Every structure is written in C-alpha cells, then in structure tokens.
C-alpha positions, -999 to 999 in steps of 0.1 A, spaced: -707 -88 313 -689 -121 317 -660 -126 331 -658 -156 337 -672 -177 304 -661 -213 319 -680 -210 354 -711 -193 327 -705 -222 310 -705 -251 330 -739 -229 347 -753 -236 314 -747 -272 311 -761 -280 343 -790 -261 340 -793 -280 308 -785 -319 323 -807 -310 345 -839 -302 331 -832 -321 301 -852 -304 267 -879 -277 274 -906 -273 264 -930 -245 247 -935 -231 269 -916 -230 297 -888 -218 267 -908 -187 268 -912 -177 304 -875 -184 302 -872 -163 276 -897 -132 288 -882 -133 324 -849 -130 305 -865 -99 282 -879 -87 319 -839 -87 338 -827 -68 306 -855 -41 309 -857 -39 347 -814 -29 341 -817 -6 312 -802 -32 285 -831 -37 263 -854 -12 243 -826 -1 228 -832 38 229 -816 44 191 -807 10 175 -794 43 143 -772 58 167 -733 63 156 -748 40 124 -725 67 111 -697 66 128 -696 25 117 -700 33 83 -673 55 78 -643 30 97 -662 1 77 -654 22 51 -614 27 63 -611 -6 72 -621 -20 39 -599 4 15 -570 -5 38 -575 -42 35 -577 -38 0 -544 -27 -6 
C-alpha cells in the first residue's frame, strides 16, 4: 500500500529523468521484474477474479436506484 504518494511521484520522476525513454526490451524486463515481485508478495494471480461479484452487482444496483431519484 502506498502511503506517501508525493514520495512515489518524486521517485518516478527521478527515474524517468535518469533513464530517459525505455527500449522495448528494458520495458519488458521491468514489467517482468514487477510481475515476479507481485507474485512473490502473493498479490497475483488472483485466486478467483469473480469472487464477490454478486455482492458488487447488488451494491451497484442499489446505488444506481438511489441516484435516479
């Protein structure tokens, strides 16, 4: 969870200034490393992407009917 958005933005900006435009190969390596890290942290792959969808649909229907009034 990102707690300090400003610090992250500064990090991204400094990285962009330092690295410049990434080649396709470098971009893929970066994506691959981030994917591996997310898997290591247990954030992906999602166990079941549709888990809890029924609840989300019910809440959306309730909110949509409230907004129409």
